[in-house]
MARDO-327153 format. One record per residue: x, y, z of N, C-alpha, C in turn; residue in three letters. Coordinates in nm, 2 decimals, always signed. Layout:
<nodes>
X	Y	Z	X	Y	Z	X	Y	Z	ALA
...
</nodes>
This chain:
<nodes>
+0.08	-0.12	+0.00	+0.00	+0.00	+0.00	+0.09	+0.12	+0.00	MET
+0.04	+0.24	-0.06	+0.12	+0.36	-0.06	+0.14	+0.41	+0.08	PRO
+0.25	+0.49	+0.10	+0.28	+0.55	+0.23	+0.17	+0.64	+0.27	GLU
+0.11	+0.62	+0.39	+0.00	+0.70	+0.44	+0.04	+0.81	+0.53	VAL
+0.16	+0.80	+0.59	+0.20	+0.90	+0.69	+0.29	+1.00	+0.62	PHE
+0.28	+1.13	+0.65	+0.37	+1.23	+0.60	+0.50	+1.21	+0.67	LYS
+0.61	+1.28	+0.63	+0.74	+1.26	+0.69	+0.74	+1.29	+0.84	GLU
+0.78	+1.20	+0.92	+0.80	+1.21	+1.06	+0.66	+1.21	+1.14	LYS
+0.55	+1.19	+1.07	+0.42	+1.18	+1.13	+0.41	+1.05	+1.21	GLU
+0.34	+1.06	+1.32	+0.31	+0.94	+1.41	+0.16	+0.90	+1.41	LYS
+0.08	+0.99	+1.36	-0.06	+0.97	+1.37	-0.14	+1.05	+1.26	ILE
-0.25	+0.99	+1.21	-0.33	+1.06	+1.11	-0.48	+1.03	+1.15	ARG
-0.56	+1.13	+1.14	-0.71	+1.11	+1.17	-0.78	+1.16	+1.04	VAL
-0.85	+1.07	+0.98	-0.92	+1.10	+0.86	-1.06	+1.05	+0.85	MET
-1.15	+1.14	+0.80	-1.29	+1.10	+0.78	-1.30	+1.06	+0.63	VAL
-1.35	+0.95	+0.60	-1.36	+0.91	+0.46	-1.48	+0.82	+0.43	CYS
-1.52	+0.83	+0.30	-1.63	+0.74	+0.26	-1.56	+0.62	+0.20	GLN
-1.59	+0.51	+0.25	-1.51	+0.39	+0.22	-1.59	+0.30	+0.12	GLN
-1.53	+0.27	+0.01	-1.58	+0.17	-0.08	-1.53	+0.03	-0.05	ASP
-1.58	-0.07	-0.12	-1.53	-0.20	-0.10	-1.38	-0.20	-0.13	SER
-1.30	-0.27	-0.05	-1.16	-0.27	-0.06	-1.10	-0.41	-0.04	ILE
-1.01	-0.45	-0.11	-0.95	-0.59	-0.11	-0.87	-0.61	+0.02	ARG
-0.83	-0.73	+0.04	-0.75	-0.77	+0.16	-0.62	-0.69	+0.16	PHE
-0.59	-0.64	+0.28	-0.46	-0.56	+0.29	-0.42	-0.57	+0.44	HIS
-0.30	-0.53	+0.47	-0.25	-0.52	+0.60	-0.17	-0.39	+0.61	SER
-0.13	-0.35	+0.74	-0.06	-0.23	+0.76	+0.06	-0.25	+0.85	HIS
+0.16	-0.16	+0.83	+0.28	-0.16	+0.92	+0.26	-0.05	+1.02	ASP
+0.14	-0.04	+1.08	+0.10	+0.05	+1.19	-0.03	+0.00	+1.25	PHE
-0.07	+0.07	+1.35	-0.20	+0.04	+1.42	-0.31	+0.12	+1.36	LEU
-0.43	+0.07	+1.36	-0.54	+0.14	+1.30	-0.66	+0.12	+1.39	GLU
-0.73	+0.23	+1.41	-0.86	+0.22	+1.48	-0.96	+0.28	+1.39	MET
-1.07	+0.21	+1.36	-1.18	+0.25	+1.27	-1.31	+0.27	+1.34	VAL
-1.37	+0.38	+1.32	-1.50	+0.42	+1.39	-1.60	+0.44	+1.28	TYR
-1.71	+0.37	+1.27	-1.81	+0.38	+1.17	-1.91	+0.49	+1.21	VAL
-1.92	+0.59	+1.12	-2.01	+0.71	+1.15	-2.14	+0.71	+1.07	ILE
-2.14	+0.62	+0.96	-2.26	+0.61	+0.88	-2.26	+0.49	+0.79	ASN
-2.37	+0.43	+0.77	-2.38	+0.31	+0.69	-2.34	+0.18	+0.75	GLY
-2.32	+0.08	+0.67	-2.28	-0.05	+0.72	-2.20	-0.12	+0.61	LYS
-2.12	-0.22	+0.65	-2.04	-0.30	+0.55	-2.01	-0.43	+0.62	ALA
-1.97	-0.53	+0.53	-1.92	-0.65	+0.58	-1.77	-0.64	+0.60	LEU
-1.72	-0.65	+0.72	-1.58	-0.64	+0.75	-1.52	-0.78	+0.77	HIS
-1.42	-0.81	+0.70	-1.35	-0.94	+0.72	-1.21	-0.92	+0.78	THR
-1.19	-0.98	+0.89	-1.07	-0.96	+0.97	-1.01	-1.10	+1.00	LEU
-0.90	-1.13	+0.95	-0.84	-1.27	+0.97	-0.94	-1.38	+0.94	ASN
-1.01	-1.37	+0.83	-1.11	-1.47	+0.78	-1.24	-1.48	+0.87	ASN
-1.26	-1.38	+0.95	-1.39	-1.37	+1.03	-1.47	-1.26	+0.98	GLN
-1.60	-1.28	+0.94	-1.69	-1.19	+0.88	-1.78	-1.13	+0.99	ASN
-1.79	-0.99	+0.99	-1.88	-0.92	+1.08	-1.94	-0.80	+1.01	THR
-2.07	-0.78	+1.03	-2.13	-0.66	+0.97	-2.11	-0.55	+1.07	ILE
-2.05	-0.44	+1.03	-2.02	-0.32	+1.11	-2.11	-0.21	+1.07	VAL
-2.16	-0.13	+1.17	-2.26	-0.03	+1.14	-2.23	+0.09	+1.23	LYS
-2.31	+0.20	+1.21	-2.29	+0.32	+1.28	-2.27	+0.30	+1.43	LYS
-2.17	+0.36	+1.49	-2.14	+0.34	+1.63	-2.04	+0.23	+1.67	GLY
-2.01	+0.14	+1.57	-1.92	+0.03	+1.59	-1.78	+0.09	+1.57	ASP
-1.68	+0.03	+1.63	-1.54	+0.06	+1.61	-1.46	-0.06	+1.64	TYR
-1.34	-0.07	+1.58	-1.25	-0.18	+1.60	-1.10	-0.14	+1.58	PHE
-1.01	-0.23	+1.63	-0.87	-0.20	+1.62	-0.80	-0.31	+1.54	ILE
-0.72	-0.26	+1.44	-0.65	-0.35	+1.35	-0.50	-0.35	+1.40	ILE
-0.45	-0.47	+1.43	-0.31	-0.48	+1.48	-0.21	-0.48	+1.36	ASP
-0.09	-0.47	+1.39	+0.02	-0.48	+1.29	+0.01	-0.61	+1.22	TYR
+0.01	-0.61	+1.09	+0.01	-0.73	+1.01	-0.12	-0.80	+0.99	GLY
-0.23	-0.76	+1.06	-0.36	-0.82	+1.05	-0.41	-0.79	+0.91	ALA
-0.47	-0.89	+0.85	-0.53	-0.89	+0.71	-0.68	-0.86	+0.72	VAL
-0.73	-0.76	+0.65	-0.87	-0.73	+0.66	-0.92	-0.66	+0.53	HIS
-1.05	-0.66	+0.51	-1.11	-0.59	+0.39	-1.25	-0.55	+0.43	LYS
-1.30	-0.46	+0.34	-1.44	-0.42	+0.36	-1.52	-0.46	+0.23	TYR
-1.65	-0.50	+0.25	-1.74	-0.52	+0.14	-1.86	-0.45	+0.16	THR
-1.90	-0.35	+0.07	-2.02	-0.27	+0.09	-2.14	-0.37	+0.07	LYS
-2.24	-0.34	+0.16	-2.36	-0.42	+0.15	-2.47	-0.37	+0.06	ILE
-2.48	-0.24	+0.06	-2.58	-0.17	-0.03	-2.52	-0.04	-0.09	ASP
-2.61	+0.04	-0.15	-2.56	+0.16	-0.21	-2.55	+0.28	-0.12	ASP
-2.59	+0.27	+0.01	-2.58	+0.38	+0.10	-2.43	+0.40	+0.13	SER
-2.40	+0.53	+0.16	-2.26	+0.56	+0.20	-2.21	+0.49	+0.32	PRO
-2.09	+0.44	+0.31	-2.03	+0.38	+0.43	-1.91	+0.47	+0.47	PHE
-1.93	+0.54	+0.58	-1.84	+0.65	+0.62	-1.77	+0.61	+0.75	GLU
-1.64	+0.63	+0.76	-1.57	+0.60	+0.88	-1.47	+0.71	+0.92	ILE
-1.43	+0.71	+1.04	-1.31	+0.78	+1.09	-1.20	+0.69	+1.11	ILE
-1.09	+0.71	+1.04	-0.97	+0.63	+1.04	-0.87	+0.70	+1.13	ASN
-0.82	+0.63	+1.24	-0.71	+0.68	+1.32	-0.60	+0.58	+1.30	ILE
-0.50	+0.63	+1.22	-0.38	+0.55	+1.20	-0.27	+0.60	+1.28	LEU
-0.20	+0.51	+1.36	-0.10	+0.56	+1.45	+0.01	+0.46	+1.47	PHE
+0.12	+0.51	+1.51	+0.24	+0.43	+1.55	+0.25	+0.44	+1.70	LYS
+0.30	+0.33	+1.77	+0.30	+0.33	+1.91	+0.38	+0.44	+1.97	PRO
+0.48	+0.49	+1.90	+0.57	+0.60	+1.96	+0.49	+0.73	+1.98	GLU
+0.37	+0.74	+1.93	+0.29	+0.86	+1.97	+0.26	+0.86	+2.11	ILE
+0.25	+0.74	+2.18	+0.23	+0.73	+2.32	+0.36	+0.76	+2.40	ILE
+0.47	+0.71	+2.35	+0.60	+0.73	+2.42	+0.71	+0.70	+2.32	ASP
+0.80	+0.79	+2.31	+0.91	+0.77	+2.21	+0.99	+0.64	+2.22	LYS
+0.98	+0.59	+2.35	+1.06	+0.46	+2.37	+0.99	+0.34	+2.30	THR
+0.87	+0.36	+2.24	+0.80	+0.26	+2.17	+0.83	+0.25	+2.02	LEU
+0.94	+0.31	+1.98	+0.97	+0.31	+1.84	+0.99	+0.17	+1.78	VAL
+1.02	+0.07	+1.86	+1.04	-0.06	+1.80	+0.92	-0.15	+1.83	LYS
+0.81	-0.09	+1.89	+0.69	-0.17	+1.92	+0.62	-0.20	+1.80	CYS
+0.58	-0.33	+1.78	+0.51	-0.37	+1.66	+0.39	-0.46	+1.69	LYS
+0.32	-0.43	+1.81	+0.20	-0.50	+1.84	+0.12	-0.42	+1.94	SER
-0.01	-0.44	+1.93	-0.10	-0.37	+2.02	-0.09	-0.42	+2.16	PHE
-0.06	-0.55	+2.17	-0.03	-0.61	+2.30	+0.08	-0.54	+2.38	GLN
+0.19	-0.52	+2.31	+0.30	-0.45	+2.38	+0.27	-0.31	+2.41	ASP
+0.19	-0.25	+2.32	+0.15	-0.11	+2.35	+0.07	-0.09	+2.48	LEU
-0.03	-0.18	+2.50	-0.11	-0.16	+2.62	-0.04	-0.21	+2.75	ILE
+0.07	-0.28	+2.73	+0.15	-0.32	+2.85	+0.23	-0.20	+2.90	ASN
+0.24	-0.10	+2.82	+0.32	+0.02	+2.85	+0.27	+0.08	+2.98	HIS
+0.37	+0.14	+3.06	+0.33	+0.19	+3.19	+0.23	+0.30	+3.19	TYR
+0.21	+0.37	+3.08	+0.10	+0.48	+3.07	-0.04	+0.42	+3.05	LEU
-0.04	+0.29	+3.02	-0.18	+0.23	+2.99	-0.20	+0.11	+3.09	ILE
-0.10	+0.03	+3.11	-0.10	-0.08	+3.21	-0.22	-0.18	+3.20	LYS
-0.24	-0.24	+3.08	-0.33	-0.35	+3.06	-0.25	-0.46	+3.00	PHE
-0.28	-0.58	+3.05	-0.22	-0.70	+2.99	-0.33	-0.78	+2.93	SER
-0.30	-0.87	+2.83	-0.40	-0.95	+2.77	-0.47	-1.04	+2.87	TYR
-0.39	-1.08	+2.98	-0.45	-1.17	+3.08	-0.56	-1.10	+3.16	GLU
-0.57	-0.97	+3.15	-0.67	-0.89	+3.22	-0.80	-0.89	+3.14	MET
-0.80	-0.93	+3.02	-0.91	-0.90	+2.92	-0.99	-1.03	+2.89	LEU
-1.12	-1.01	+2.87	-1.20	-1.13	+2.83	-1.17	-1.18	+2.69	LYS
-1.14	-1.09	+2.61	-1.12	-1.12	+2.47	-0.99	-1.05	+2.41	TYR
-0.94	-1.10	+2.30	-0.83	-1.04	+2.24	-0.88	-0.90	+2.18	SER
-0.83	-0.79	+2.22	-0.89	-0.66	+2.19	-0.88	-0.62	+2.04	PRO
-0.80	-0.70	+1.96	-0.79	-0.66	+1.82	-0.87	-0.76	+1.73	THR
-0.95	-0.85	+1.80	-1.03	-0.95	+1.72	-1.18	-0.93	+1.74	ASN
-1.23	-0.82	+1.80	-1.37	-0.80	+1.82	-1.42	-0.66	+1.78	ILE
-1.55	-0.65	+1.77	-1.61	-0.52	+1.73	-1.67	-0.46	+1.86	ILE
-1.64	-0.34	+1.88	-1.69	-0.26	+2.00	-1.81	-0.18	+1.95	TYR
-1.91	-0.16	+2.04	-2.02	-0.07	+2.01	-2.02	+0.05	+2.11	HIS
-2.01	+0.17	+2.06	-2.00	+0.29	+2.14	-2.14	+0.34	+2.18	ASP
-2.21	+0.27	+2.28	-2.35	+0.30	+2.31	-2.38	+0.45	+2.34	LYS
-2.29	+0.50	+2.43	-2.32	+0.64	+2.48	-2.23	+0.74	+2.41	ASP
-2.16	+0.71	+2.31	-2.08	+0.80	+2.23	-1.96	+0.85	+2.31	LYS
-1.92	+0.78	+2.41	-1.80	+0.83	+2.49	-1.68	+0.83	+2.41	THR
-1.66	+0.72	+2.33	-1.54	+0.71	+2.25	-1.54	+0.81	+2.14	VAL
-1.66	+0.83	+2.08	-1.68	+0.92	+1.97	-1.64	+1.06	+2.01	TYR
-1.68	+1.10	+2.13	-1.64	+1.24	+2.18	-1.49	+1.25	+2.19	HIS
-1.42	+1.15	+2.24	-1.28	+1.16	+2.24	-1.22	+1.17	+2.10	PHE
-1.28	+1.09	+2.01	-1.23	+1.10	+1.87	-1.25	+1.24	+1.81	ILE
-1.36	+1.30	+1.84	-1.39	+1.44	+1.79	-1.28	+1.53	+1.84	GLU
-1.24	+1.52	+1.97	-1.13	+1.60	+2.02	-1.00	+1.57	+1.95	LYS
-0.98	+1.44	+1.93	-0.85	+1.40	+1.86	-0.85	+1.46	+1.72	LEU
-0.96	+1.45	+1.65	-0.97	+1.50	+1.52	-0.95	+1.66	+1.51	GLN
-1.01	+1.73	+1.61	-0.99	+1.87	+1.62	-0.85	+1.91	+1.63	PHE
-0.78	+1.85	+1.72	-0.64	+1.88	+1.75	-0.55	+1.85	+1.62	GLU
-0.58	+1.73	+1.56	-0.51	+1.69	+1.44	-0.52	+1.80	+1.33	PHE
-0.64	+1.85	+1.31	-0.67	+1.94	+1.20	-0.62	+2.08	+1.23	GLU
-0.63	+2.13	+1.36	-0.59	+2.27	+1.39	-0.45	+2.29	+1.43	HIS
-0.39	+2.18	+1.49	-0.25	+2.19	+1.54	-0.22	+2.32	+1.61	LYS
-0.30	+2.35	+1.71	-0.27	+2.46	+1.80	-0.16	+2.42	+1.90	ASN
-0.09	+2.52	+1.97	+0.01	+2.48	+2.06	-0.03	+2.38	+2.16	PRO
+0.06	+2.28	+2.18	+0.02	+2.17	+2.27	-0.06	+2.06	+2.21	GLY
-0.09	+2.06	+2.08	-0.18	+1.97	+2.02	-0.13	+1.82	+2.03	TYR
+0.00	+1.80	+2.02	+0.05	+1.67	+2.03	+0.03	+1.61	+2.16	MET
+0.05	+1.68	+2.27	+0.03	+1.63	+2.40	-0.12	+1.60	+2.43	GLU
-0.21	+1.69	+2.37	-0.35	+1.66	+2.39	-0.39	+1.53	+2.31	LEU
-0.34	+1.52	+2.19	-0.37	+1.40	+2.11	-0.32	+1.27	+2.18	MET
-0.21	+1.28	+2.24	-0.16	+1.16	+2.31	-0.26	+1.13	+2.43	ARG
-0.30	+1.23	+2.50	-0.40	+1.21	+2.61	-0.53	+1.15	+2.56	CYS
-0.58	+1.20	+2.45	-0.71	+1.15	+2.40	-0.70	+1.01	+2.35	TYR
-0.59	+0.98	+2.29	-0.57	+0.84	+2.24	-0.55	+0.75	+2.35	LEU
-0.48	+0.78	+2.46	-0.47	+0.70	+2.57	-0.61	+0.68	+2.64	ILE
-0.69	+0.78	+2.65	-0.82	+0.77	+2.70	-0.91	+0.68	+2.62	GLU
-0.90	+0.68	+2.49	-0.98	+0.59	+2.41	-0.93	+0.45	+2.43	ILE
-0.81	+0.42	+2.44	-0.76	+0.29	+2.46	-0.80	+0.23	+2.59	ILE
-0.77	+0.31	+2.70	-0.81	+0.27	+2.83	-0.96	+0.24	+2.85	ILE
-1.04	+0.34	+2.80	-1.18	+0.32	+2.80	-1.23	+0.19	+2.73	THR
-1.17	+0.16	+2.62	-1.20	+0.04	+2.54	-1.16	-0.08	+2.62	THR
-1.03	-0.08	+2.67	-0.99	-0.20	+2.74	-1.07	-0.22	+2.87	MET
-1.11	-0.12	+2.94	-1.19	-0.13	+3.06	-1.32	-0.20	+3.03	ARG
-1.37	-0.18	+2.91	-1.50	-0.24	+2.87	-1.49	-0.39	+2.85	GLY
-1.37	-0.44	+2.83	-1.36	-0.59	+2.81	-1.27	-0.65	+2.92	ILE
-1.26	-0.58	+3.03	-1.18	-0.64	+3.14	-1.25	-0.74	+3.21	SER
-1.18	-0.84	+3.26	-1.24	-0.94	+3.35	-1.29	-0.87	+3.48	LYS
-1.39	-0.93	+3.54	-1.45	-0.87	+3.66	-1.35	-0.86	+3.77	GLU
-1.26	-0.95	+3.78	-1.16	-0.95	+3.89	-1.03	-0.90	+3.84	ASN
-1.03	-0.83	+3.73	-0.90	-0.79	+3.67	-0.82	-0.70	+3.76	SER
-0.88	-0.63	+3.85	-0.80	-0.54	+3.95	-0.73	-0.63	+4.05	SER
-0.77	-0.76	+4.06	-0.70	-0.85	+4.15	-0.62	-0.96	+4.07	ASN
-0.60	-0.93	+3.94	-0.54	-1.03	+3.86	-0.40	-1.06	+3.91	LEU
-0.32	-0.96	+3.93	-0.19	-0.98	+3.99	-0.21	-0.99	+4.14	TYR
-0.20	-1.11	+4.19	-0.23	-1.12	+4.34	-0.12	-1.05	+4.42	HIS
-0.14	-1.03	+4.54	-0.06	-0.94	+4.63	+0.09	-0.97	+4.61	ASP
+0.12	-1.10	+4.60	+0.27	-1.13	+4.59	+0.33	-1.08	+4.46	LEU
+0.27	-1.11	+4.35	+0.32	-1.06	+4.22	+0.32	-0.91	+4.21	SER
+0.21	-0.85	+4.26	+0.20	-0.71	+4.25	+0.31	-0.64	+4.34	LYS
+0.34	-0.70	+4.45	+0.45	-0.65	+4.53	+0.58	-0.65	+4.46	TYR
+0.60	-0.76	+4.39	+0.73	-0.78	+4.31	+0.74	-0.68	+4.20	ILE
+0.63	-0.66	+4.13	+0.62	-0.56	+4.02	+0.65	-0.42	+4.07	ILE
+0.58	-0.38	+4.18	+0.60	-0.25	+4.24	+0.75	-0.24	+4.29	ASP
+0.80	-0.34	+4.34	+0.94	-0.34	+4.39	+1.04	-0.32	+4.28	TYR
+1.02	-0.39	+4.17	+1.11	-0.37	+4.05	+1.09	-0.23	+4.00	ILE
+0.97	-0.18	+3.98	+0.95	-0.05	+3.92	+1.02	+0.06	+4.01	ASP
+1.03	+0.04	+4.14	+1.09	+0.14	+4.22	+1.24	+0.12	+4.24	GLU
+1.29	+0.00	+4.22	+1.43	-0.03	+4.25	+1.51	-0.09	+4.13	ASN
+1.46	-0.08	+4.01	+1.52	-0.14	+3.90	+1.67	-0.09	+3.88	TYR
+1.70	+0.02	+3.93	+1.83	+0.08	+3.91	+1.93	+0.02	+4.01	MET
+1.88	-0.06	+4.11	+1.97	-0.13	+4.21	+1.99	-0.27	+4.17	ASN
+2.09	-0.33	+4.23	+2.12	-0.48	+4.20	+2.02	-0.57	+4.28	PRO
+1.91	-0.60	+4.22	+1.81	-0.68	+4.29	+1.80	-0.81	+4.23	ILE
+1.77	-0.92	+4.31	+1.75	-1.05	+4.26	+1.63	-1.12	+4.32	THR
+1.59	-1.22	+4.26	+1.47	-1.29	+4.31	+1.50	-1.36	+4.45	LEU
+1.63	-1.40	+4.47	+1.67	-1.45	+4.60	+1.65	-1.35	+4.71	THR
+1.69	-1.23	+4.68	+1.67	-1.12	+4.78	+1.52	-1.10	+4.82	GLN
+1.44	-1.10	+4.71	+1.30	-1.08	+4.73	+1.23	-1.20	+4.81	ILE
+1.28	-1.32	+4.77	+1.22	-1.44	+4.84	+1.25	-1.44	+4.99	SER
+1.37	-1.39	+5.02	+1.41	-1.38	+5.16	+1.33	-1.28	+5.24	GLU
+1.31	-1.17	+5.16	+1.23	-1.06	+5.22	+1.08	-1.10	+5.25	ARG
+1.03	-1.19	+5.16	+0.89	-1.23	+5.17	+0.87	-1.36	+5.24	LEU
+0.98	-1.43	+5.26	+0.98	-1.56	+5.33	+0.91	-1.67	+5.24	ASN
+0.93	-1.66	+5.11	+0.88	-1.77	+5.02	+1.00	-1.82	+4.95	PHE
+0.99	-1.95	+4.90	+1.10	-2.01	+4.82	+1.11	-1.95	+4.69	SER
+1.23	-1.95	+4.63	+1.26	-1.89	+4.50	+1.18	-1.96	+4.39	VAL
+1.17	-2.10	+4.39	+1.09	-2.17	+4.29	+0.95	-2.13	+4.29	PRO
+0.89	-2.11	+4.42	+0.75	-2.08	+4.43	+0.72	-1.94	+4.37	TYR
+0.81	-1.84	+4.41	+0.79	-1.70	+4.36	+0.81	-1.70	+4.21	ILE
+0.91	-1.77	+4.16	+0.94	-1.77	+4.02	+0.82	-1.82	+3.93	CYS
+0.76	-1.93	+3.98	+0.65	-1.99	+3.90	+0.53	-1.90	+3.91	LYS
+0.50	-1.85	+4.04	+0.38	-1.77	+4.06	+0.39	-1.64	+3.97	LYS
+0.50	-1.58	+3.98	+0.52	-1.45	+3.90	+0.50	-1.47	+3.75	PHE
+0.56	-1.58	+3.70	+0.54	-1.60	+3.55	+0.40	-1.64	+3.52	LYS
+0.33	-1.71	+3.61	+0.19	-1.75	+3.58	+0.10	-1.62	+3.59	ASN
+0.13	-1.53	+3.68	+0.04	-1.41	+3.70	+0.07	-1.31	+3.59	ASP
+0.20	-1.29	+3.56	+0.24	-1.17	+3.48	+0.26	-1.22	+3.33	VAL
+0.29	-1.34	+3.31	+0.31	-1.39	+3.17	+0.46	-1.39	+3.13	GLY
+0.55	-1.33	+3.20	+0.69	-1.33	+3.17	+0.76	-1.36	+3.30	ILE
+0.89	-1.40	+3.29	+0.97	-1.43	+3.41	+1.01	-1.30	+3.48	SER
+1.06	-1.32	+3.61	+1.11	-1.21	+3.69	+1.22	-1.14	+3.61	PHE
+1.32	-1.21	+3.57	+1.44	-1.15	+3.50	+1.40	-1.08	+3.37	ASN
+1.30	-1.13	+3.30	+1.26	-1.07	+3.17	+1.19	-0.94	+3.20	GLU
+1.11	-0.94	+3.31	+1.04	-0.81	+3.35	+1.14	-0.71	+3.39	TYR
+1.24	-0.75	+3.47	+1.34	-0.66	+3.52	+1.42	-0.60	+3.40	LEU
+1.46	-0.69	+3.31	+1.54	-0.64	+3.20	+1.46	-0.54	+3.11	GLN
+1.34	-0.57	+3.08	+1.25	-0.49	+3.00	+1.23	-0.35	+3.07	LYS
+1.21	-0.35	+3.20	+1.20	-0.23	+3.27	+1.33	-0.14	+3.26	LYS
+1.44	-0.21	+3.28	+1.57	-0.13	+3.27	+1.59	-0.08	+3.13	ARG
+1.56	-0.16	+3.03	+1.59	-0.11	+2.89	+1.49	+0.00	+2.85	ILE
+1.36	-0.01	+2.90	+1.26	+0.09	+2.88	+1.31	+0.23	+2.93	GLU
+1.37	+0.22	+3.06	+1.42	+0.34	+3.12	+1.54	+0.39	+3.05	GLN
+1.63	+0.30	+3.00	+1.75	+0.35	+2.93	+1.71	+0.42	+2.80	SER
+1.61	+0.37	+2.73	+1.56	+0.43	+2.61	+1.51	+0.58	+2.64	CYS
+1.45	+0.59	+2.75	+1.39	+0.72	+2.79	+1.51	+0.82	+2.81	ARG
+1.61	+0.77	+2.88	+1.73	+0.86	+2.91	+1.81	+0.89	+2.78	LEU
+1.82	+0.79	+2.69	+1.89	+0.81	+2.57	+1.82	+0.92	+2.48	ILE
+1.69	+0.91	+2.48	+1.61	+1.01	+2.40	+1.60	+1.15	+2.46	LEU
+1.61	+1.16	+2.59	+1.57	+1.28	+2.65	+1.69	+1.35	+2.73	ASN
+1.81	+1.29	+2.73	+1.92	+1.35	+2.79	+2.04	+1.34	+2.70	THR
+2.15	+1.41	+2.74	+2.28	+1.40	+2.67	+2.38	+1.32	+2.75	ASP
+2.33	+1.24	+2.84	+2.42	+1.16	+2.92	+2.49	+1.05	+2.83	LYS
+2.61	+1.02	+2.87	+2.69	+0.91	+2.80	+2.62	+0.78	+2.82	LYS
+2.63	+0.69	+2.72	+2.57	+0.56	+2.72	+2.62	+0.48	+2.85	ILE
+2.75	+0.49	+2.88	+2.80	+0.42	+2.99	+2.73	+0.47	+3.12	SER
+2.71	+0.60	+3.13	+2.64	+0.66	+3.25	+2.50	+0.61	+3.26	GLU
+2.43	+0.61	+3.14	+2.29	+0.56	+3.14	+2.28	+0.42	+3.18	ILE
+2.37	+0.34	+3.13	+2.37	+0.19	+3.17	+2.38	+0.18	+3.32	ALA
+2.47	+0.26	+3.39	+2.48	+0.25	+3.53	+2.36	+0.30	+3.60	GLU
+2.30	+0.41	+3.55	+2.18	+0.46	+3.61	+2.06	+0.37	+3.61	LEU
+2.05	+0.28	+3.51	+1.94	+0.18	+3.51	+1.98	+0.05	+3.57	VAL
+2.10	+0.03	+3.62	+2.13	-0.09	+3.70	+2.23	-0.18	+3.64	GLY
+2.30	-0.14	+3.53	+2.40	-0.22	+3.47	+2.54	-0.17	+3.50	TYR
+2.61	-0.25	+3.57	+2.76	-0.21	+3.60	+2.85	-0.27	+3.49	ASN
+2.80	-0.37	+3.42	+2.87	-0.43	+3.30	+2.82	-0.37	+3.17	ASP
+2.90	-0.28	+3.11	+2.85	-0.21	+3.00	+2.84	-0.30	+2.88	ILE
+2.92	-0.41	+2.87	+2.91	-0.50	+2.76	+2.78	-0.58	+2.77	LYS
+2.74	-0.62	+2.90	+2.61	-0.69	+2.92	+2.49	-0.60	+2.88	PHE
+2.50	-0.47	+2.92	+2.40	-0.37	+2.89	+2.38	-0.37	+2.74	PHE
+2.49	-0.36	+2.66	+2.48	-0.36	+2.51	+2.41	-0.49	+2.46	HIS
+2.44	-0.60	+2.52	+2.38	-0.73	+2.48	+2.23	-0.73	+2.50	GLN
+2.19	-0.69	+2.62	+2.05	-0.69	+2.65	+1.97	-0.58	+2.57	VAL
+2.03	-0.46	+2.56	+1.97	-0.36	+2.48	+1.94	-0.40	+2.33	PHE
+2.04	-0.47	+2.27	+2.03	-0.51	+2.13	+1.93	-0.62	+2.12	LYS
+1.92	-0.70	+2.22	+1.82	-0.81	+2.22	+1.68	-0.76	+2.21	LYS
+1.65	-0.65	+2.29	+1.51	-0.60	+2.29	+1.49	-0.49	+2.19	TYR
+1.59	-0.41	+2.16	+1.57	-0.30	+2.06	+1.62	-0.33	+1.92	ILE
+1.69	-0.43	+1.91	+1.75	-0.48	+1.78	+1.85	-0.38	+1.72	LYS
+1.91	-0.30	+1.80	+2.02	-0.22	+1.76	+2.10	-0.17	+1.88	MET
+2.21	-0.11	+1.86	+2.29	-0.07	+1.98	+2.24	+0.06	+2.04	THR
+2.27	+0.09	+2.16	+2.23	+0.22	+2.22	+2.27	+0.34	+2.13	PRO
+2.39	+0.34	+2.08	+2.43	+0.45	+2.00	+2.36	+0.46	+1.87	ARG
+2.33	+0.35	+1.81	+2.25	+0.35	+1.68	+2.11	+0.40	+1.71	GLU
+2.05	+0.36	+1.83	+1.92	+0.41	+1.87	+1.92	+0.56	+1.89	PHE
+2.02	+0.61	+1.95	+2.03	+0.76	+1.97	+2.04	+0.83	+1.84	ARG
+2.13	+0.78	+1.75	+2.15	+0.85	+1.63	+2.03	+0.85	+1.54	LYS
+1.95	+0.74	+1.54	+1.84	+0.73	+1.45	+1.72	+0.81	+1.50	ILE
+1.69	+0.80	+1.64	+1.57	+0.86	+1.69	+1.58	+0.98	+1.77	TYR
+1.70	+1.01	+1.82	+1.71	+1.12	+1.92	+1.69	+1.26	+1.85	CYS
+1.72	+1.27	+1.72	+1.71	+1.40	+1.65	+1.58	+1.42	+1.57	ASN
+1.49	+1.32	+1.59	+1.36	+1.33	+1.52	+1.29	+1.45	+1.59	GLU
+1.22	+1.52	+1.51	+1.13	+1.63	+1.56	+1.01	+1.57	+1.63	SER
+0.94	+1.65	+1.70	+0.81	+1.60	+1.76	+0.69	+1.61	+1.67	ASN
+0.72	+1.63	+1.54	+0.61	+1.63	+1.45	+0.53	+1.50	+1.46	THR
+0.40	+1.51	+1.46	+0.32	+1.38	+1.45	+0.23	+1.38	+1.33	ILE
</nodes>
């Protein structure tokens, strides 16, 4: 498909009259809100009729198409966005699942009744539509601070949507033990912490805590710790002039070689390459 974003853009909001369109996929995230008419929407070989007030989220690489049902206009609002609109450290994010796990949103798929990119939502009271109107206004007028407001409105849309499909006990999904460990890592990632230290503090065995944490959170203790440290290092690389070695130490790595190995594992490039490519980008969205 042709390039839909202008240079350095991270988001586009467009109202369009949609005709039937063949199967296609995107290298970005898409939220579609139906404002008039109806059509048959096929997503990953599942057919659903979408109508006014319905909306849905298309993930990276998902294959979908529209088929018009009749001659009446089928009008939609298209919100096309890249995860880094939420946070510049998400420049390598390529899935909606990773996006909503981000600390500004804090939803995991384990908290949800359904996969959020495989269902149709209906905006009964137009709550989401009102957020989209604000998003559209800021995109079109680009007044001072518009980028920050667009980020806020997009986060509100995502959180409101995820709340609607959350499990009833989602607030207790991470039981006290795992929640304590998550909070402890978030507050102490810059320090040399281990699961053994935490197990001694809580008076539980390491194997028990290790298994419980992975069952509750979906990833291991070490993976969560490394992801948190790399996330924070990306933030420092993009927003400060500190040396890479200093940043590594600030996020908990005394071994600069190991820091480079872990960083490259998660970001797929070295810290210096990351800074060179992304640090000088403007805030244009």
